[in-house]
C-alpha positions as CSV (number, residue, x, y, z in Angstrom):
1,X,4.6,-21.9,-27.5
2,X,3.4,-18.9,-25.1
3,X,5.7,-18.3,-22.5
4,X,2.6,-18.6,-20.2
5,X,2.0,-22.0,-21.6
6,X,5.2,-23.2,-21.5
7,X,5.5,-22.7,-17.8
8,X,2.6,-24.0,-17.0
9,X,3.4,-27.1,-19.3
10,X,6.8,-27.3,-17.0
11,X,5.1,-26.9,-13.9
12,X,2.3,-29.5,-14.7
13,X,4.9,-31.7,-15.2
14,X,7.0,-31.1,-12.0
15,X,4.1,-31.6,-9.9
16,X,3.4,-34.8,-11.9
17,X,6.9,-35.9,-11.1
18,X,7.8,-36.5,-15.2
19,X,9.5,-33.8,-15.8
20,X,12.6,-34.8,-17.9
21,X,16.4,-33.5,-16.3
22,X,16.4,-31.4,-19.3
23,X,12.9,-29.7,-18.7
24,X,13.6,-29.4,-14.8
25,X,16.7,-27.3,-15.8
26,X,15.0,-24.9,-17.7
27,X,12.4,-24.2,-15.0
28,X,15.1,-24.1,-12.3
29,X,16.3,-21.0,-14.3
30,X,13.6,-19.5,-14.6
31,X,13.0,-20.1,-11.2
32,X,16.1,-19.2,-9.6
33,X,15.9,-15.9,-11.7
34,X,12.4,-15.0,-10.7
35,X,12.6,-16.0,-6.9
36,X,16.3,-14.5,-6.8
37,X,15.2,-12.0,-4.0
38,X,13.8,-14.6,-1.2
39,X,16.0,-14.3,1.2
40,X,15.2,-18.1,2.4
41,X,15.8,-21.3,0.4
42,X,13.1,-23.4,0.0
43,X,13.0,-27.1,0.8
44,X,11.9,-29.3,-2.4
45,X,8.5,-29.7,-0.5
46,X,8.2,-26.4,-0.4
47,X,9.5,-26.0,-3.9
48,X,6.5,-27.9,-5.1
49,X,3.9,-26.1,-2.9
50,X,5.2,-23.1,-4.6
51,X,5.0,-24.2,-7.7
52,X,1.7,-25.3,-6.6
53,X,0.2,-22.3,-6.2
54,X,1.5,-20.1,-9.6
55,X,0.2,-22.6,-11.1
56,X,-3.2,-22.5,-9.5
57,X,-3.2,-18.8,-10.1
58,X,-2.2,-19.5,-14.0
59,X,-5.4,-22.0,-14.1
60,X,-7.9,-19.2,-12.9
61,X,-5.7,-16.2,-14.1
62,X,-9.1,-14.5,-15.3
63,X,-10.4,-14.5,-11.3
64,X,-7.4,-12.4,-10.0
65,X,-7.3,-13.9,-7.1
66,X,-4.8,-13.3,-4.3
67,X,-2.3,-15.5,-2.5
68,X,-4.1,-16.4,0.9
69,X,-3.7,-18.9,3.6
70,X,-0.2,-19.9,2.6
71,X,3.2,-20.0,5.1
72,X,4.6,-16.5,4.9
73,X,8.0,-17.9,3.1
74,X,6.0,-20.1,0.7
75,X,3.6,-16.6,0.2
76,X,6.5,-14.6,-0.3
77,X,8.2,-17.4,-2.8
78,X,5.2,-17.4,-4.5
79,X,4.2,-13.4,-4.8
80,X,7.9,-13.5,-6.0
81,X,7.1,-15.8,-8.6
82,X,3.8,-14.3,-10.0
83,X,5.6,-10.8,-10.1
84,X,5.7,-8.9,-13.5
85,X,3.8,-11.1,-15.8
86,X,5.3,-14.8,-14.6
87,X,8.3,-13.8,-15.7
88,X,8.1,-16.0,-18.4
89,X,11.1,-13.6,-20.7
90,X,13.7,-15.9,-18.4
91,X,12.9,-18.7,-20.1
92,X,12.3,-17.5,-23.8
93,X,14.8,-14.7,-23.7
94,X,17.4,-16.1,-21.5
95,X,20.3,-15.1,-23.8
96,X,19.3,-11.6,-23.7
97,X,20.9,-8.9,-21.3
98,X,18.7,-7.6,-19.0
99,X,18.5,-3.9,-18.8
100,X,19.4,-2.2,-15.6
101,X,18.0,0.8,-14.2
102,X,20.1,4.1,-15.5
103,X,21.0,5.8,-12.0
104,X,23.2,8.6,-11.2
105,X,22.3,8.9,-7.3
106,X,19.7,6.1,-6.2
107,X,16.8,7.4,-3.8
108,X,16.4,6.0,-0.7
109,X,12.9,4.9,0.6
110,X,10.8,7.3,2.5
111,X,10.0,6.7,6.7
112,X,8.4,8.2,9.9
113,X,8.2,12.2,8.4
114,X,4.9,14.0,9.8
115,X,4.6,17.9,10.9
116,X,1.8,18.5,13.7
117,X,-0.2,21.5,13.8
118,X,-1.6,23.0,16.7
119,X,-4.4,25.0,17.2
120,X,-2.3,28.0,18.2
121,X,-0.6,27.6,14.5
122,X,2.2,26.5,15.6
123,X,3.7,23.9,13.4
124,X,5.9,20.8,14.9
125,X,8.4,18.3,12.9
126,X,7.8,14.7,14.5
127,X,10.9,14.3,12.9
128,X,13.0,16.1,15.1
129,X,10.9,16.3,18.2
130,X,12.6,14.2,21.2
131,X,10.4,11.2,22.8
132,X,8.2,12.3,25.6
133,X,5.9,15.2,26.0
134,X,5.6,17.9,22.6
135,X,2.5,19.9,23.3
136,X,-0.9,20.3,25.4
137,X,-3.9,20.7,24.0
138,X,-7.7,20.9,25.4
139,X,-6.3,19.5,28.7
140,X,-4.4,16.8,26.6
141,X,-0.6,15.8,26.8
142,X,0.5,14.6,23.5
143,X,3.1,12.2,23.5
144,X,5.8,11.3,21.0
145,X,6.7,7.6,21.6
146,X,9.3,5.5,21.4
147,X,8.3,3.7,18.6
148,X,7.6,6.3,16.4
149,X,3.8,7.3,16.7
150,X,2.1,10.6,18.7
151,X,-0.9,9.8,21.4
152,X,-3.0,12.2,23.4
153,X,-2.9,11.5,27.0
154,X,-6.7,10.7,28.0
155,X,-6.2,10.6,32.0
156,X,-7.7,14.4,32.4
157,X,-11.0,14.2,31.4
158,X,-11.8,17.5,33.9
159,X,-11.0,20.1,31.2
160,X,-13.9,22.0,29.7
161,X,-13.7,24.6,27.1
162,X,-16.5,25.2,24.6
163,X,-14.1,26.3,21.7
164,X,-12.8,23.2,19.9
165,X,-8.9,23.0,19.4
166,X,-7.9,21.2,15.7
167,X,-4.5,19.5,15.4
168,X,-3.3,18.7,11.9
169,X,-1.0,15.8,11.1
170,X,0.6,15.9,8.1
171,X,2.8,13.5,5.8
172,X,5.5,14.8,3.5
173,X,6.0,12.7,0.4
174,X,8.3,10.5,1.1
175,X,6.2,10.2,4.9
176,X,4.5,8.3,7.3
177,X,3.6,8.1,10.4
178,X,0.9,6.8,13.3
179,X,-1.3,8.6,15.5
180,X,-3.6,7.6,18.3
181,X,-6.3,10.0,18.5
182,X,-7.8,12.2,22.0
183,X,-10.4,8.9,21.7
184,X,-7.9,6.2,21.5
185,X,-8.6,5.1,18.3
186,X,-5.5,4.6,15.5
187,X,-4.6,6.1,12.1
188,X,-2.5,5.1,10.1
189,X,-0.9,7.5,7.3
190,X,0.2,7.1,4.0
191,X,2.7,9.5,2.5
192,X,1.5,12.7,1.4
193,X,-1.4,13.0,3.4
194,X,-3.2,15.1,6.2
195,X,-5.9,14.7,9.1
196,X,-7.1,17.0,11.3
197,X,-8.9,16.3,14.1
198,X,-9.8,17.9,17.3
199,X,-8.0,17.7,20.6
200,X,-10.5,16.3,22.3
201,X,-14.0,14.5,21.0
202,X,-17.0,16.8,23.0
203,X,-19.8,16.7,20.3
204,X,-22.2,14.0,19.3
205,X,-19.8,12.8,16.9
206,X,-16.2,12.4,16.4
207,X,-15.3,13.5,13.2
208,X,-12.0,13.8,11.3
209,X,-10.7,15.5,7.6
210,X,-8.8,13.0,5.9
211,X,-6.8,14.2,2.4
212,X,-4.8,11.8,1.0
213,X,-4.7,8.0,2.3
214,X,-5.2,6.4,6.0
215,X,-6.2,3.4,7.7
216,X,-8.3,3.7,10.6
217,X,-9.3,1.2,13.6
218,X,-11.8,2.7,14.9
219,X,-12.1,2.8,19.2
220,X,-15.7,1.6,19.6
221,X,-18.5,4.0,21.1
222,X,-21.8,3.6,19.7
223,X,-23.0,6.7,21.3
224,X,-20.5,8.5,19.7
225,X,-20.3,7.7,15.9
226,X,-17.1,8.3,14.0
227,X,-17.1,10.1,10.5
228,X,-14.0,10.4,8.2
229,X,-15.1,13.4,6.2
230,X,-12.9,13.7,2.0
231,X,-13.6,15.9,-0.2
232,X,-16.1,13.7,-2.1
233,X,-17.9,11.9,0.7
234,X,-18.4,11.1,4.4
235,X,-17.6,7.8,6.3
236,X,-19.9,7.1,9.2
237,X,-18.8,4.0,11.8
238,X,-18.8,2.7,15.0
239,X,-16.0,0.8,16.0
240,X,-14.4,-0.6,12.7
241,X,-11.1,-1.4,11.1
242,X,-10.9,0.7,7.0
243,X,-8.7,2.0,4.6
244,X,-9.7,5.3,2.8
245,X,-7.3,6.2,-0.4
246,X,-8.7,9.7,-1.3
247,X,-5.9,11.3,-3.1
248,X,-6.5,14.1,-5.4
249,X,-4.7,13.0,-8.0
250,X,-6.1,9.8,-8.2
251,X,-8.9,9.3,-10.5
252,X,-11.5,7.5,-7.7
253,X,-11.5,7.5,-4.2
254,X,-11.6,4.1,-2.4
255,X,-13.3,3.0,0.7
256,X,-12.0,-0.4,1.9
257,X,-13.6,-2.3,5.0
258,X,-12.2,-5.2,6.9
259,X,-14.1,-5.5,10.2
260,X,-17.2,-4.0,11.2
261,X,-19.4,-1.7,9.4
262,X,-19.7,1.8,7.8
263,X,-22.4,4.4,5.6
264,X,-20.7,6.1,3.1
265,X,-22.3,9.7,1.8
266,X,-21.6,11.3,-1.3
267,X,-23.6,14.0,-2.4
268,X,-26.0,11.9,-4.5
269,X,-26.4,8.3,-2.2
270,X,-26.0,6.8,0.9
271,X,-24.0,2.8,1.0
272,X,-23.7,0.3,3.5
273,X,-20.7,-1.9,2.6
274,X,-19.7,-5.2,4.8
275,X,-16.1,-6.4,5.1
276,X,-13.8,-7.9,2.9
277,X,-16.1,-5.1,0.1
278,X,-14.8,-1.7,-1.5
279,X,-16.9,1.8,-2.5
280,X,-15.0,2.7,-5.5
281,X,-16.3,6.5,-6.1
282,X,-15.7,8.0,-9.9
283,X,-18.7,9.4,-11.3
284,X,-20.9,7.3,-9.8
285,X,-20.3,5.1,-6.4
286,X,-20.1,1.0,-7.0
287,X,-19.3,-1.6,-4.5
288,X,-16.7,-4.2,-5.2
289,X,-14.8,-7.0,-3.2
290,X,-11.8,-5.7,-2.3
291,X,-8.0,-7.3,-2.3
292,X,-7.4,-6.5,1.2
293,X,-3.7,-7.7,0.5
294,X,-2.7,-5.3,-1.9
295,X,-5.2,-2.4,-0.1
296,X,-2.8,-2.9,3.2
297,X,0.4,-3.6,1.5
298,X,1.5,0.1,1.7
299,X,0.9,-0.4,6.1
300,X,2.7,-3.6,5.9
301,X,5.7,-2.2,3.9
302,X,5.1,-3.3,0.5
303,X,4.4,-2.3,-3.0
304,X,2.0,-5.0,-4.3
305,X,0.5,-4.3,-7.8
306,X,-2.7,-6.6,-9.0
307,X,-2.8,-5.7,-12.9
308,X,-2.0,-2.3,-12.3
309,X,-1.5,0.5,-14.9
310,X,2.2,2.0,-15.2
311,X,0.6,5.4,-14.1
312,X,-1.2,4.3,-11.5
313,X,2.2,2.7,-10.0
314,X,4.3,5.7,-10.9
315,X,2.1,7.7,-8.6
316,X,2.6,5.7,-5.8
317,X,6.4,5.4,-6.1
318,X,6.5,9.2,-6.5
319,X,4.8,10.0,-3.3
320,X,6.9,6.9,-1.2
321,X,10.3,8.2,-2.9
322,X,9.4,11.9,-3.2
323,X,10.2,11.9,-7.3
324,X,8.8,13.1,-10.1
325,X,8.3,11.4,-13.1
326,X,8.8,12.4,-16.6
327,X,7.5,9.8,-19.2
328,X,8.7,9.6,-23.1
329,X,7.0,7.9,-25.7
330,X,5.6,4.8,-23.4
331,X,2.0,3.2,-22.8
332,X,1.5,4.8,-19.5
333,X,-1.8,2.2,-19.4
334,X,0.1,-0.9,-19.6
335,X,-0.3,-3.1,-16.9
336,X,2.3,-4.8,-14.3
337,X,1.4,-7.2,-11.6
338,X,3.7,-8.5,-8.2
339,X,5.4,-7.0,-5.1
340,X,8.4,-5.5,-3.4
341,X,9.6,-3.8,-0.3
342,X,8.8,-0.3,0.0
343,X,11.9,0.1,2.7
344,X,14.1,-1.1,-0.5
345,X,15.8,1.9,-2.8
346,X,14.1,3.1,-5.8
347,X,16.5,1.8,-8.2
348,X,15.3,-1.6,-7.0
349,X,11.4,-1.2,-7.1
350,X,12.2,0.1,-10.7
351,X,13.9,-3.0,-11.8
352,X,10.9,-5.2,-10.8
353,X,9.2,-3.5,-13.6
354,X,12.3,-3.7,-16.1
355,X,12.5,-7.2,-16.0
356,X,9.3,-7.1,-18.2
357,X,11.0,-5.3,-21.0
358,X,8.4,-3.6,-22.0
359,X,9.6,0.2,-19.7
360,X,13.0,1.3,-18.7
361,X,13.7,4.4,-16.1
362,X,16.5,6.6,-15.9
363,X,17.3,7.9,-12.5
364,X,18.6,11.6,-12.7
365,X,18.4,13.4,-9.2
366,X,14.8,13.6,-8.1
367,X,13.4,12.8,-10.9
368,X,12.5,9.5,-13.2
369,X,12.3,9.3,-16.9
370,X,10.2,6.6,-18.0
371,X,11.0,5.2,-21.6
372,X,10.3,1.7,-23.6
């Protein structure tokens, strides 16, 4: 019997109350192995609901539906169980040792790190800057707050200057940061990203330039449309929540709408997308339903993968942990699923993938070697 079919059969017996003690012991061993990272011990009722969620996923696996509308602890346990191909190896190969990530020096996760470049070229390390006023641009005071973001004070509206002063906030690999723009819009920057914007929005529209990935919550202002320009498209909104992934090393540019409405303009076409949709720009622009939980996982402190190729996963790992990746004789297109905290050390993240026995990692300094 295939591993997935075996797990499904045991879960069905468990749900129906017909499981034998021997089969329950096998299922419990599988559950304990796969859900070992869950910080909460579930009650029997919660465990049944968790198993029911996994069973539903197995029955509709081709639909690849995300886990939604569950109590957080149940959703967390279910996501762990669903992680990395259901983890059936723990049943069929329970006597085989689990390989360990080869670690010389573990790598710590990224954190709040960024640089702010002012209009005069001055570059400020936001990591080192103290809380409080850090600069004055276009009559606006720039504050670094205690909760780790920068914000522009909008109280001074009397400043008049025909010259547009641009600021640039950029995160290194291993960094992330949040900025409240002069119009009150909020932006979360992922690792290895930059945002260029005027210190004061004075024109007919509010235009910023993005490289990398960012999540936007745009302040409503119907008279002044908000535009995000990337190297391949322009996204225009009035007031909305959306995420743009525009890394140069990614094969496609993805714009995901959570709330409101946006218009995407490329060299060849224009397209309006609705909440829950994702515009994917490759050789052409196509619209598809978005997995919102996966898209926003980085902002919520998670890595979340849904049938994602190994090479794509490792690009995310590389940016967040500021490491280089070297591949040996391995299929980089093989896919994995699951989730793990972005605030774990890198060895724990890689161990999640090694559980599948499809890949092995060796950490040497700031380089990850990937082999079979």
